[in-house]
PAMAR-161226 format. One record per residue (C-alpha): residue in one letter; x, y, z. Coordinates in steps of 0.25 Angstrom, whole numbers, plus 5000, padded with zeros to 4 digits. Layout:
! residues N
AXYZ;...
This chain:
! residues 331
X511449515115;X510749375115;X509349395120;X508149365111;X507149475106;X505849465099;X505549495084;X504349485076;X504749405064;X504049365051;X504449215047;X504049115037;X502949015042;X502648915032;X502849005021;X502149125027;X502749245034;X502349255048;X502649345060;X503049305074;X503849345086;X505249285087;X506449295097;X507749335090;X509149365094;X510149465089;X510849345081;X509549335073;X509549475067;X510149515054;X511649545053;X511449695051;X512349805057;X511449875067;X510749805079;X509549885083;X508749865096;X507349895091;X506349975100;X505149995091;X504649955077;X503249985071;X502049915064;X501949965049;X501049915038;X502149835032;X502449765046;X500949725046;X501049665033;X502349585037;X501849535050;X500449495045;X500949435032;X500049515024;X501149545015;X502549475016;X503349595019;X504549505025;X505349465013;X506249375020;X505949285033;X506149285044;X505949435046;X505849525058;X504749615055;X504549765057;X504949875047;X505349975057;X506149985070;X506750085080;X507850055090;X509250065095;X510550015089;X511249915097;X512349875088;X512949925075;X514049885066;X513750015058;X514450145063;X513150225059;X512350165070;X512850145085;X512150075097;X511050165103;X510750235090;X509250245089;X508750195075;X507550165067;X507350075054;X506150085044;X506049995032;X507349945025;X506649815023;X506349775038;X505349675039;X505449645024;X506949595021;X507549645034;X507249605049;X506449715055;X506049785068;X505149695075;X506249645084;X507049695096;X508349705088;X508649705074;X509949715066;X509849825055;X510649875043;X511250015047;X510650085035;X509250045039;X509350135052;X508850275054;X509250355066;X508150385075;X507750525072;X507850625083;X506550645090;X506050505088;X506150395098;X506250255094;X504750235096;X504450365089;X505250315077;X504350185076;X503050265078;X503550335065;X504150205059;X504050165044;X502650225043;X503050365048;X504350365041;X503650335028;X502750445031;X503950535032;X504450485019;X503150515013;X503050665018;X504450685013;X504150644999;X502850724998;X503550845003;X504650824993;X503650814982;X503250954986;X501750954984;X501250944998;X501251075005;X500951115020;X499551165021;X499251135007;X498451025000;X498250895008;X499150785009;X498450645010;X498950525019;X498350395016;X498350275027;X498350395036;X498150315049;X499250225047;X500750245050;X501150315038;X499950405037;X499850445051;X501350495051;X501150555037;X499950635042;X500750685054;X501950725046;X501150795035;X500250875045;X501550915053;X502150965040;X500951055037;X500250965027;X498650945026;X498450795028;X497250715024;X497250575030;X496650455022;X496150345031;X495050245032;X494950255047;X494150375051;X494450335066;X495950385063;X495450525059;X495750595072;X497150525073;X497450575059;X496950715062;X497850715074;X499050685065;X498650795056;X497650745045;X496650855042;X495750775032;X495350635029;X495150545018;X494450405019;X495450305013;X494250245006;X494250364997;X495550334992;X495450184991;X494550164979;X494750184965;X494850324960;X495050414948;X496450424943;X496450574946;X495550624957;X495350754964;X496750814969;X496750814984;X498150794990;X499450864988;X500150734992;X499850605000;X500550495008;X499950365004;X500250235012;X499050155006;X499350144991;X498450074981;X497150144977;X497350244989;X498650294983;X498050294969;X496850384974;X497850474982;X498650494969;X497450534961;X497050634972;X498450704973;X498650844969;X499350874956;X500850864959;X500650794972;X501250664978;X500850544985;X501850474994;X501550324994;X502150235005;X501150125007;X500250015002;X499249985013;X498149985002;X498949904992;X500149914983;X499449934970;X499250074963;X498050064955;X498050204949;X498550284936;X499650384933;X498650494932;X498950564945;X500450564942;X500450614927;X499250704928;X499450764942;X500850744944;X500550664957;X501750594962;X501750454969;X502950454979;X503250314984;X503850314998;X504650195003;X505050185017;X505750055017;X507050085009;X506950235009;X508450295009;X508950345023;X508850495019;X507350485016;X507150405029;X507950515037;X507150625030;X505850555034;X506150535048;X506650685048;X505250725043;X504650635054;X505450695065;X505150835060;X503650825058;X503050705065;X502250745077;X502750665089;X501350675095;X500750615082;X501850505082;X501350465096;X499850465090;X500250385078;X500950275085;X500750175096;X501750065102;X501449915102;X502249795106;X502949705096;X502149595101;X500849655095;X501449665081;X500649545075;X499349615078;X499849755074;X500249705061;X498849655058;X498249785062;X499149865053;X498849785041;X497349795044;X497449945045;X497149955060;X498350025065;X498350175066;X499650255065;X500950185070;X501250065079;X502650065086;X503149925090;X503849905103;X504749785099;X505149765114;X503649725117;
């Protein structure tokens, strides 16, 4: 196979990382054991940061960007994977230390691959992507903590109109929980109601400095914002409740106190999607397969060509993208 194919790469230009399209051949790919023909990738907040240069996500250059991919095995030196196997990859350092999914082909380590879950197409898998898979991880850890109950006290989802938030609302509502959505975009209320949100909080209410302990409002929460928002969510969580924190769109700082934790036994549960063990990944995808409404998935996601990635990256960093963007790497 000698033909060239397009990839979106981050390269060093006069000491500054910059993204641009390049033509590659298979010989240029890393020497990993499994060659995958990629059909789809995604646009995540981290992808936006990497492509715009807002934060230097890529830790070695040149780097093929894209933290997600779904495709078909073409060649494998590992017996666990055979040609024509349908696979997906989320995280594992893609676009940071390992070449990622914005390419027609990629060579990957076999331990990074997840078999395409039954009931999902390759496009479906990327409509879920890292954002939706992270939402699955968050729902699982909250249920394991044991304080959220179907039909019981409300569960809050911050960053509600984003990829993690949209999927978390759909999953939680499908599993019988009462969901409140925190968003600063009133125009998304109808969309979020369709996904299962039954109440709304303006994100501005959570963005300012608040008391260390506030009125108890939530049995649990999924937070993708961080910073002051996360501090206020913790201060408003019921005694014994928990917050699954998985993002830092609002900042990486945590300007709060230990009072919610030691006076109300509120737990802060960190959720990492990049290096999560395979068993947690499989369980998250099982939760998604069991509970994610496919009609909601179609509502959450849209498909865009790889050629539009530079402008899509700018939009997601600016908070202008609702739900999920699937990237057709052939276009």
